[in-house]
C-alpha positions in Angstrom: 88.0 115.3 109.9 91.6 116.3 109.4 94.3 114.7 111.5 96.5 116.8 113.8 99.3 116.3 111.3 97.2 117.6 108.4 96.4 120.7 110.5 100.2 121.2 111.1 100.9 120.7 107.4 98.2 123.2 106.5 99.5 125.8 109.0 96.5 125.6 111.3 98.8 124.4 114.1 102.4 125.3 114.6 105.3 123.1 113.6 109.1 123.2 113.5 109.6 122.1 109.9 112.9 120.8 108.6 111.7 119.4 105.2 108.9 120.1 102.8 108.3 118.7 99.3 105.2 117.9 97.2 104.7 114.5 98.8 105.7 114.9 102.5 107.0 117.1 105.2 109.2 116.6 108.3 108.9 118.4 111.6 110.0 118.0 115.1 108.0 115.9 117.5 106.3 117.9 120.2 107.0 115.0 122.6 110.5 114.0 121.6 112.4 110.9 122.7 115.5 113.0 122.4 116.3 116.5 121.1 116.3 116.2 117.3 113.3 113.8 117.1 111.7 114.3 113.7 108.4 113.0 112.3 108.3 112.3 108.5 104.7 112.6 107.4 103.0 112.2 104.0 100.8 115.1 103.0 98.2 112.5 102.0 96.3 111.1 105.0 96.9 107.4 105.1 96.3 105.7 108.5 98.3 102.5 108.2 101.7 102.6 106.6 101.1 99.3 104.9 98.3 101.0 102.9 100.6 103.6 101.4 101.1 103.6 97.6 104.5 102.0 97.0 106.0 105.1 95.4 105.0 107.2 98.4 106.3 104.6 100.9 109.6 104.6 99.0 109.8 108.4 99.0 109.1 108.5 102.8 112.0 106.1 103.4 114.3 108.1 101.2 113.4 111.3 103.0 113.7 109.5 106.4 117.2 108.5 105.4 118.2 112.0 104.5 116.7 113.3 107.8 118.6 110.5 109.6 121.9 111.5 108.1 121.2 115.1 109.1 120.3 114.1 112.6 123.5 112.1 112.8 125.6 115.0 111.6 123.8 117.5 113.9 123.8 115.4 117.1 126.5 112.6 116.7 124.6 109.8 118.4 125.7 106.2 118.5 122.7 105.4 116.2 119.8 107.1 114.5 116.5 105.4 115.4 113.7 104.8 112.9 110.3 103.6 113.9 106.8 103.3 112.5 104.2 102.5 115.0 101.2 104.8 114.3 99.0 104.4 117.4 98.9 108.0 118.6 97.8 109.7 115.4 95.8 108.0 112.5 98.1 109.4 109.9 101.2 107.5 108.8 104.4 109.0 110.2 108.0 107.8 110.6 109.9 108.7 113.8 113.6 109.5 113.2 115.7 110.5 116.2 119.2 110.4 117.7 119.7 107.5 120.1 122.5 106.0 122.2 120.8 102.8 123.4 117.9 100.4 122.9 116.2 101.8 126.0 115.7 105.1 124.2 113.1 103.3 121.9 110.5 103.4 124.7 107.8 106.0 124.2 107.2 106.1 128.0 110.4 108.2 128.0 109.2 111.1 125.9 109.7 114.6 127.1 106.2 115.9 127.6 107.3 119.5 128.1 110.4 120.1 126.0 112.3 123.4 126.2 111.1 125.6 123.3 114.6 127.2 122.8 116.2 123.7 122.6 113.5 122.6 120.1 114.2 125.7 117.9 118.0 125.0 118.1 117.4 121.3 117.2 115.4 122.3 114.1 118.0 124.8 113.1 120.8 122.3 113.4 118.9 119.7 111.3 118.1 122.3 108.6 121.7 123.3 108.4 122.9 119.7 108.1 120.3 119.1 105.4 121.5 122.2 103.5 125.1 121.0 103.9 124.0 117.6 102.3 122.6 119.5 99.3 118.9 119.4 100.2 118.5 123.2 100.2 115.5 122.9 97.9 113.5 121.0 100.4 114.5 122.9 103.6 111.8 125.4 104.5 112.5 128.6 106.2 111.4 128.6 109.8 107.6 129.0 110.0 
């Protein structure tokens, strides 16, 4: 059975995409720790990140860094967080989000009902920052 992330990747479920290439995609989390919280997800379903092929793991980290730089440019936080924990969906995904304190690394603090307009605005800002960084070939138009 396909994971919820595969269903988003295949267009069966909606997603606010900011990155798409042959190996992975990145889209906004529907329960963000902060506005601009992005999930970097391989197209291939691999449950545990330690089981990723090395070249795919390297690619995900490279994309996460590009996304992180875009998040930094778009939101100007003190730091950009990166976390791999993988309990909620059995499909590897890297969390990248703007953060201003260690307390913001707590998933008990997610916004369970984020404002749709703010989410759209966050995705737009990240896409624009990625284009400004020269990643226009991986920035999908809004789906």
